[in-house]
C-alpha positions, 0 to 999 in steps of 0.5 A, spaced: 496 503 465 493 508 468 493 505 476 500 503 475 501 510 473 496 513 479 498 507 485 506 509 483 506 515 481 502 520 486 506 519 492 499 519 496 495 514 500 490 513 493 482 510 493 481 506 486 474 503 487 470 500 482 466 505 477 459 503 477 458 498 484 456 500 491 462 500 496 461 499 504 467 500 508 474 500 506 477 494 509 481 491 504 487 496 503 493 494 498 499 496 499 503 497 492 510 497 495 517 498 491 521 500 497 522 508 495 522 513 500 515 516 496 512 509 497 514 509 505 512 516 505 505 514 502 504 508 507 505 513 513 499 518 510 494 512 510 495 510 516 488 511 519 485 506 512 490 501 514 488 502 522 481 499 519 483 494 515 481 487 516 486 486 511 493 488 508 496 486 502 503 488 500 505 488 492 512 488 490 514 490 484 521 488 481 524 493 475 532 492 475 533 492 482 533 487 486 528 487 491 527 481 495 523 480 501 522 487 501 514 485 501 516 481 507 519 486 511 514 491 510 508 486 512 513 485 518 513 492 520 506 494 519 504 488 524 509 491 529 507 499 528 499 497 527 499 493 533 502 498 538 
C-alpha cells in the first residue's frame, strides 16, 4: 500500500531499493503508468535513468477508466525517444 502511494502519488521519479541489500547499478527501470499528465512528467524527469537502463518495464493500472493499450503505446514512444 505504501509503495502504491509513493509510485502513483509522488508525481516524480521514485527509486525503491531493497532495505537490506547492496545495490549495484540501476539497470532495470519500472514505470508505473496510468496515462496521466503527472505520469508523463515523471517519465520525462526520469530520462537520465531510462537512458542507462538495459531493461524498462511498463506497469499499467486500470481503475474505472478504460486504459487499453496505453502501456504498449508508452513502450513504443520510449523506444523511439531513447534511440535518438
